[in-house]
Structures are given as structure tokens and as C-alpha cells.
C-alpha positions in Angstrom: 111.4 78.7 194.7 111.4 79.8 191.0 113.8 82.5 189.9 111.7 84.8 187.8 108.0 85.6 187.0 107.9 87.5 183.8 104.7 89.4 182.9 105.0 90.6 179.3 102.2 90.6 176.7 104.3 91.0 173.6 104.7 87.4 172.3 108.0 88.0 170.5 109.7 89.8 173.4 108.3 87.4 175.9 109.6 84.4 174.0 113.0 86.0 173.5 113.4 87.0 177.1 112.2 83.6 178.4 114.6 81.7 176.2 117.5 84.1 176.9 117.0 83.8 180.7 116.6 80.1 180.6 119.8 79.8 178.6 121.5 81.8 181.3 120.4 79.2 183.8 117.3 80.9 185.3 113.9 79.2 186.0 111.3 81.4 184.3 107.6 81.5 184.3 106.2 83.8 181.6 102.6 85.2 181.8 100.9 87.6 179.5 98.0 88.9 181.5 97.3 90.3 185.0 94.9 87.5 185.9 97.3 84.7 184.8 100.2 86.4 186.6 98.2 86.7 189.9 97.2 83.0 189.7 100.8 82.0 189.0 102.1 84.2 191.8 99.7 82.7 194.3 100.9 79.2 193.3 104.7 79.7 193.8 107.4 81.9 195.3 109.7 84.0 193.1 113.0 85.6 193.6 112.1 88.4 191.2 109.0 89.6 189.4 109.4 91.6 186.1 106.3 93.6 185.1 105.3 95.3 181.9 103.0 98.3 182.5 100.6 97.9 179.5 98.8 94.6 179.8 95.6 93.5 178.0 93.5 93.1 181.1 94.9 95.8 183.4 98.1 97.8 184.1 101.3 96.8 185.7 101.1 99.4 188.5 97.9 97.9 189.8 99.3 94.4 189.4 102.4 95.4 191.4 100.2 96.8 194.2 98.3 93.5 194.5 101.5 91.5 194.6 103.0 93.8 197.3 99.8 93.5 199.3 100.3 89.8 199.5 104.2 89.8 199.8 105.4 93.3 200.8 109.0 92.4 200.4 108.7 90.8 197.0 111.6 92.0 194.8 110.4 93.4 191.4 111.1 95.8 188.7 109.2 97.3 185.7 110.2 96.6 182.1 108.1 98.8 179.9 107.6 101.1 176.9 105.8 103.6 179.1 108.4 106.3 179.8 108.4 109.6 181.6 109.7 110.9 184.9 106.4 110.6 186.7 105.9 107.0 185.8 109.5 106.1 186.8 109.0 107.9 190.1 105.7 106.1 190.7 107.3 102.7 190.0 110.3 103.4 192.4 108.0 104.8 195.1 106.1 101.5 195.0 109.3 99.8 196.0 110.5 98.5 192.7 114.3 97.9 192.4 114.3 99.6 189.0 112.2 101.0 186.1 113.7 100.0 182.8 112.4 101.5 179.6 112.2 99.7 176.2 114.2 99.4 174.1 116.9 98.1 176.5 120.3 96.4 176.3 120.0 92.7 177.1 123.4 92.6 178.8 122.4 95.5 181.1 119.1 93.8 181.9 121.0 90.7 182.8 123.2 92.5 185.2 120.2 94.1 186.9 118.5 90.7 187.2 121.6 89.1 188.7 122.0 91.9 191.2 118.4 91.7 192.4 118.4 87.9 192.7 121.7 88.0 194.5 120.4 90.6 196.9 117.1 88.7 197.6 119.0 85.5 198.1 121.5 87.0 200.5 118.9 88.9 202.5 116.0 86.5 202.2 113.6 89.2 201.2 111.1 86.9 199.7 110.8 84.6 202.7 111.9 86.5 205.8 113.1 89.9 206.9 114.5 91.6 209.9 111.8 93.2 212.0 111.2 94.9 215.3 114.5 96.7 215.3 115.1 99.9 217.2 116.8 102.8 215.5 117.3 105.1 218.5 113.8 105.5 219.9 112.0 104.5 216.7 110.8 101.0 216.3 111.1 99.6 212.7 109.0 96.6 211.7 110.7 95.5 208.5 108.2 92.8 207.9 105.2 95.2 207.8 107.3 98.1 206.4 106.2 100.3 209.4 107.9 102.8 211.7 106.5 103.4 215.2 107.5 106.6 216.9 107.7 107.1 220.7 104.4 109.0 220.7 102.7 106.0 219.1 102.4 107.6 215.6 103.0 105.1 212.8 104.3 105.7 209.3 104.5 103.3 206.4 107.7 102.8 204.3 108.4 101.4 200.9 110.4 98.3 200.4 113.3 100.2 199.0 113.3 102.7 201.9 113.3 99.7 204.3 116.2 98.0 202.6 118.3 101.1 202.4 117.7 101.8 206.1 118.7 98.2 207.0 121.8 98.5 204.8 122.9 101.8 206.5 122.0 100.5 210.0 124.3 97.5 209.5 127.0 100.0 208.9 125.9 102.7 211.4 128.3 105.5 212.3 130.5 104.4 209.3 130.9 105.9 205.9 128.9 104.0 203.3 130.1 104.9 199.8 127.4 106.2 197.4 128.7 103.8 194.8 128.1 100.8 197.0 124.5 101.8 197.6 123.9 102.4 193.9 125.4 99.0 192.9 123.5 97.2 195.7 120.1 98.6 194.9 120.1 99.9 191.4 122.8 97.8 189.7 124.8 100.7 188.3 126.1 104.1 189.2 124.6 106.3 186.4 123.5 109.9 186.9 119.7 109.2 187.1 120.1 106.4 189.6 122.3 108.7 191.7 119.4 111.3 191.7 117.0 108.5 192.7 119.2 107.6 195.6 119.3 111.2 196.8 115.5 111.3 196.8 115.3 108.1 198.9 117.9 109.5 201.3 115.9 112.7 201.7 112.7 110.7 202.4 114.5 108.5 204.9 115.8 111.6 206.7 112.3 112.8 207.1 111.1 109.4 208.4 113.8 109.3 211.0 113.7 113.0 212.0 111.4 112.3 215.0 114.5 111.2 216.9 117.2 114.0 217.2 119.9 111.4 218.0 119.5 110.0 214.4 120.8 111.6 211.3 122.1 110.8 207.9 125.2 112.8 207.1 126.1 113.4 203.4 129.9 113.4 202.7 130.3 115.2 199.5 131.7 113.1 196.7 131.9 110.0 199.0 128.7 108.8 200.5 126.5 108.8 203.6 126.9 108.1 207.3 123.9 107.0 209.4 124.7 108.5 212.8 122.8 106.8 215.6 123.2 107.8 219.3 124.5 111.3 218.7 122.6 114.6 219.1 
């Protein structure tokens, strides 16, 4: 398995990033187009995919969707000059670990890469995932990113939602510090990532609301508790 697939069409930045990451000990495959990236992705497995939005033969969002269609749990994040709240939200809703805007600090990027690769290595997200787990009366298929409710209704989840649920479920009925969630899934505890986490928690609450014995309790200034088995 190769560490990183980098999709970046700017030759200078692509060369700089590739050399920097290789000097840090990572195996890197650098591609500059959607088509070459898809061909490369089909030929090997990657711990992390880094995607630029503006590419000469397409856009990074469409590329990410095609990658996720093949490997739903593929860890990825966006590295782009395309800013804005809506674009960032779109990227995170697709299951990206992060949405990093250019210009960026190389050291901060490095920390985010290390966190994602460490997480994917520990959890095996690129090769296997926990699936068919019951949360109360709700069946979660982590492999297909799908919830099935007792009445047969099904709802899709994003990768990030699935991972946060699994993380909380492993610590059910216990306080999970907000800081731990931010470091685990975003790599830092800044204000904007804190707001992103709150959005994800809100969406997860809605996904699990079909079972009244399940609830995510917010402990002000501390974190969250996934309560399972209490009404």
C-alpha cells in the first residue's frame, strides 16, 4: 500500500509537496489530472488521497465522488485555493477529513497528514471496516455507510459520520472529550473545526433519533456522551 496519492496540477507546488513528503519518509504518487488520478487509484491502494479542486480536465469534488464510489472508506482531504464556507461544507459532507485552503503552513499540513494516516492505519479504513453493528435497535453497516431502522427504512451516512459514531460507540455511556474528537478527526482544536464537529454531532443525533434509547448528551465545556440503552 502506498501512503499518499497527491492530485495537484500546479507543477511547482506538486514538485515541492512530493519532495517534502518523500523527505519525511512517505511514499507519494503525484498526478496532475482527474483521468491520470483515477487510473493510478485503480492500480494501487492508498492510505490518503489529497485532492485539489481546480484541475485541467475536471473538478476535485467530482473526482472525490468517483473515488468514494469505488472505496467508500477511502481517507482523503482537499487542498485547494477554492475557498468559501459552502465549498468547505461540501467537502466535509462528502466525508473528507479536512478542507485546507491555500496558502497553508507546511508544518500544519504535515500534522494533518500524519493524523489521517495514523487513523487509517489503526482502524484499517482503507481495507476493512466494522459493519453490521447494532446501536440500540438501529443496524449500522459501516462498510456500506448505511443505517437500517426497525421499520426497514434505510439512510446513508458519510464516512466522517460513520467514523465518529464508531468512535463514540466504543466509548458508549462515557464522556468523550471534545478535544479528543477534534484531534482524532480534524488534527487540531481550532474554532472552525469545533463548529464543524458540532454540525456532525447534530446530524448524527438526527440519524439516531429513531430509537429513543439512544442519545448524544452534550456536556458544556467538556464533550459528549453517547448514551445507549437509556430512555
